[in-house]
N, C-alpha and C positions, 0 to 999 in steps of 0.2 A: 871260451868256447861259446858260439852263438846258439841260443836255445831254439828248439823247434817252433815255439810260439813266435819268435822274432822272424823266422824264415817264412812263416806262413803267408804274410802279405806279399812277400817278394814273388812267390809262385802263384798265389791265389788271384791276385789282381790281374796279371796278364791272362791267366786261364779264363777268368770271368769275362774279360774284354773280348777274348776270342769267341767264347760261347755266345755272348750278346751279338757280336759282329756276324757270326754264322746265322743266328736266328733272324737278324734283320735281312741278311742276304737271302735266306731261304724264303722269308715272307714276300720280299720284293720279287723274287724269281717266280714263286707260285702265282702271284698276282699277274705278272707279265704273261706267263704261260696260259693262265686261265683266260685272260683277255684275248690272247691270240687265238685260242681255240674257239671262243665265242664269236670272234670276228669271222673265222673261216666257216663256222656253221651258218652264220647269218648270210654269208656270201655264197652259200651253196658249194663250199669247197671242203666238206667234211668227209668225203669218200675217197679212199686211196684208189689209184688207177689200176692196180694189178696186185701182184704178190706183195704182201706186207705183214708186219708183225702183229699178232694179237696177244695182248698182255693180260695175264690172269691177275687181277688185283688181290686175290687171296694169297697168291704166292709172292708177289712183288714185295721186295724189302726196301725199296726206295733208295738203293745205293747209287743210282745214276750211272752205272757201268754201261748200260745200253745207250744212254744219251751221249756219253763221251766217245763211244765206239762208232756211232753213226757218222759217216763222212759228209752227209748232207746237213747243212745248217738248219737248226730249228725244226726238224721233222719230229724228233722225240723231245719230250721235256717232262720234268717232274711237276706234278700238281699235288701239293701236299707231300705225302710220302709214297705216291704212286706214279710210275712212269706212264705217259700217255702219248698217243700220236696227236701233236698239237697243230701240225701242218700236214694232214694226211695226203693232200694232193701232190706234195713234193716227194713222197716216198717212192723210190725206184726199186725196192726189194733187194738191197744189198745183202741182207741177212746176217751182217756181222753182229747185229744186236743179239741175235739168237746165241751165237758163240760167246758173247761177252757176259750174258746174264748168269750170275752164280747161283740163282735160285730156281732155275728151270721154269721161269714164269712166262717165257715167250715161245710162241709157235708161229710158223710162217703159214699164211693162209691165202687162198684165192677168194676174192669177193667178200661181201658183208651181208648181213641180214636184209639190208635194204637195197643193195646194189650188187647184182650178180655179175660174174665174170664168165664169159663164154670161152670154153677150152675144148679142143678136140679130145675125144675119148681115146686114150692111149694105153697100150699094154706094155709088157716087158720090151725093152729096147726101143721104146717110143713107137711101137707098131700101132697103126691106126686100125679102124674097123675094117679096112681093106687089107688083107694079108699081103705083105710085100711092100706096102707104102708106109714109110716111117716119118716122124716129125721130130725136130729138135730145135731148141731155141725159142725165140720170141713168139712164134705162132703157137707153140705149145704152152705158153704162159711164162716162160723164163726169159725175161728181157734183160736181166743183168749179164754183163759181159762174162764174168767169171763162171756163172752158172751155165750160160749158153755154151761156152767152150767145153765145160765138163760134160754136158749132155751130148754135144756133138761127138766128142771122143768116145764116150761110153756107148752111144748108139752105133757107131761104126764097129766097135768091138763086138757088139751083139750081132750085127749084120754079117761080119766076117765069119763068126762062129757058125751062124746059120748056113751060110753058103758052103762052108767046109763040110757040114753034115749032108748037104744036098749033093755034093760031088762036083766034079769038074763040068765046065760048060760043054754042051754038045755042039754048039754053034760058035765058031770062032769070031763071028761078027756080032755076037751078043755081049754087051758090056755087063760087068758085074753090077754096076751101080751108076745111076745118074743123081747128082746132088743139085737141087734147085735152090739157089740162094748162096751168096758168098759173104755173108756177115760173119761174126765171130763163130757161130755154130757151124756154118758151112765151111769156113776155112779150117777149123779144127777137124771137121769130118773129112775134108780133102787130105789133110796131113795123115789122118788115121788110115784112110783108104790106101794111100801110097805106102805107109808103113806095113800094112797087111798084104801088099802086093796085089791089090784089086785093080781091075781095069775099070776106069770111071771117067766121066765127064762132069765138070762143075759149071753151072750156068747161072748167070745173074742178069736181071733186066736192067740194072743200073751199073754204077761204077764200083770200084773197090771200097769195101768197108761196110756195106749194107746200111742199116739204120744209124750206125755210128757216124756216118758221113753227114748226117743231118742233125746231129746233136748241137746244142748251143756252142758257140765258139768258146774254147777254153774249159768246157765243162769236164769235171772229173768223171771218168766213165769206168775206171777199173781200180779197185782199192785193195785187192788181195791177190796173192800168187795164184797162178793157174798152171796146169800141166798140159803142154802141147805135144802131140806126137812128133817125132823127128827133131824136136827142138828142146824138149825138157821143161823144167820148171821155169816159168816166166815170172820174175819178181819186179814188176813195173811200179808197184806202189800206187800212189796217186798220180794219175797221168791224164794229160789233156787229150781231147779228141784228135788234135793235130799230131801229137806225138804217137798216139796209138795207130793212126792211119799210116804214118811212116814206118812203124814197127811191122804192120801187116805187109807193106810193100817189100820190106827187107826179108820177111819170112818167105814170101812167094819167090823172091829172087834166089834165096839160099837153097830152097827145096826144088826149084825148077817146076813148080806147079803153075799151070797157065789156065785159069778159069776163063770161060767164054763170057766176057762182060758185054753189056748192052744187047742182050739177046733175051727176048721175052718168050717164056714158055706158055703155050696156048692150051695144051691139053695133055693129060696123062691117061692112056687107055690100056686096058688089059689086052695082051696079045700072046697067044701060044705059051702060057705058063709064065710069062714075064710082062713087060710093059712097053708100050710105044709112047715115047715122049716127043711131042710135036712142038717146035718153036717157030718163030718167024724167020729163022735162018736155017733150019734143018730138022732131021728126024733122028731119034736115038732109040735103040732097042736095048733094054736092060732087064736083068733079073730082079733088081730091087730099085726103089726110088726113095730118096730122102728129101723131104721138104724142109728146108732150113730158111724159109722166107720170114720176113717180119710182118707185123700187122700194118706197119706204115706203108707197105707196098700197095695197099688199096686205099687211096686217099678218100677221106670223108667228103662227100659231095655237098654242094651248096643247096641243091634242090630248088633252083629258080630258073625261069625261062632265060635262055641264052648262055647257060653255063658250058655248053659244048662249043661255043665260039672259039676259034683258034687263039684268040688273045687271052684266054683263061688258062692258067697253069696252076699247079699245086705245090710248087716249091721254087725258090729262087736259085737258079743255077749260074747265070752269067749276068751280074749287075750291069756291066757295061752296055749290054744290048738295049737297055732302057734309057740311054742318054737322050735327053730332050723330050721324053715322053711323059704323059700324065698317067701315073701308075696308082692303082688302088690295091692296098694290102688288106686282106680280110682275115681276122683272127685276133686272139688276145694272149696267146702263149709265147714262149721264148722264140720260136721260129718266126712268128709274125713280127714281133718287135725287133728282132735282129734284122729281118728283111727290110723293114721300114727304115731302120737306122742306116743300113748299108746303102740303100737306094738314095737316101738323103745326101750321101757323099758324092753321088754321080752328078756331074755337071749338067745343068739344065733340066733335071728331072723334078717333076712336081709329084709329091708323095702324099697320099691320103690313107689313113689307117682307120678301118671300120671294125668295131668290136661290139658284140652283142651285149656284153656286160657293162656295168658302170665302173668297174675297176679291173686292172690287170692282175687279178689275184693269183693266177696260176703261173706267172712268170717269175724269173729270178729278180731279186731286188735291183741289181745293177741294170738289168734290161728295162725294168719299170721306170727307174730314175732317168735312164737315157732317153726313153720315149717322152717322158714329161718335159725334160730339158729341151729336146728338139721341138716339141710343140710350143713351148714358151718362146723359143727363139724364132718361131715361124717357119721352121724348115720342114715340118710335116703338119698336116691338118688332121686332128683327131675327131672322130665321130663315135661317141660312147652310146651304149644302150641303143645301138642301131644295127640294122641288118639289110643286106641287099634284097630287093624284091624282083628285080629284072636286070639283065645285062644286055645292052644293045651294042651294035658295032661302034658307035661313037660316044656312048655314055653308059653310066650305071645309075640305076634308080635305087635309092635306099629309103628306108623308113626309120625314123628316129623319134625322139621325144617331141620334136617340133613338127612332126608330120613328114610327108614325102618330100624328097629332094632329088633332083637329077643333076649328076656331076659329069662334066666332060671327061672322057676317059679313052686311053689308048691300050691299056693292058691291065689285067687283073691277076693277082697272085693270092690264091686262097690257101692259107696255112691253117688248116683245120684238123690236122692230125690224121691218123689212119684208122681203119676199121678192119675187123676180121673179114677175110675174103669169103663171105658166106656162099655166094653163088658158085664160086669156083670149087670150094670144098663140097658143096652139094652136088655139083656136076660130077665130081670124082666119087661120090657116094660115101664120103667120110663123115662119120657121126660126130656131132658137137653137142656138149651139154653145158648147162649153166651151173656154176658153183656159187654158193652163198656161204662163204666162210669155211671152205673145205681145206684141211691141212695139206701142205705141199706133198708129203709122202703118199697121201691117199688120192690126190688129184692126178698125179703123173706116175 
């Protein structure tokens, strides 16, 4: 019979090797994460863009469950025995880290102590400071697909209950609801409105899919099940932008919902106890209005002379139209890098990419590498730490590290992201407030 002492080395040596291996891995991982966090802070990329996790170090047990649950690479990481946002700029507010944490150390918040997030003031059912006007989705701070769907559905449930309490419509020509925006929140709201038997119109200034249509190619945009009215639970798992757009098209076909695409809403005005919604193609009278628009619907402006010239646009729609032209792409995010790479494939097109930063720190790694490779191959010309100072009919004047430069130009695509439509909300009288680390449940 083998003695216990003889068996000890057999088990102890592998165990010791495992412990040492884990310790080395942990030390290397911590050093990598700490370096990544320091790099992002030095590059000015230490602030998350919207809804994000706030981790209580006193509660965090360092298990790494949140790191493993996050579908976005390298957003969360362990530094020592504490989870941290090591690439805050890449956080899109999935919220799965909150559910994964076994120690209740995570809360989802809007804004930080140093960077405020502007969010409309919302009451129950997403009702704004103007009674009868509601907000759901990205405009209200919830840019994540699953959350936007949930809020669109729950807002319609609230509106339907309120309309039932108010009684039947006295005017047959008065709609129950106008939904402005047909992204995930708007489509979910449209499905809910049909399920409740409401009379409604859904309007969108762009095409199907809302802000999802302008995500980077292949980007994962939905990573958890969602409940859609008339459809049921949707278990898409990790899905690309292209797959999600096809799914939305199928949903509209199956439910016979026909939003009015490429129609721009100009104003929403109170009228006779309801609202008059005026677009560039018609007028709609309704008891309630739901704004399910995205922040990207109001492109961030360049702020330079000539930006209103017809040759200046704020997103790439048809690459083929730029064949043989001299095109300047302005921006350093995924949309700018993808636009430049796509245009570089168009025959005869000369592509220039201008970015105010010295690095493309806010773009996906594959897009950064693609831009660098195209630059090395001479297929696009990069101007870093540069910005446009004026746009002329036949050229663009930029200012960079080496001073002013004038570049011959036929078209400009400014991929600068979107901003809160302040003027439009102010015109409607909707109150907006700035949150500095306000928890999700308190902000909406």
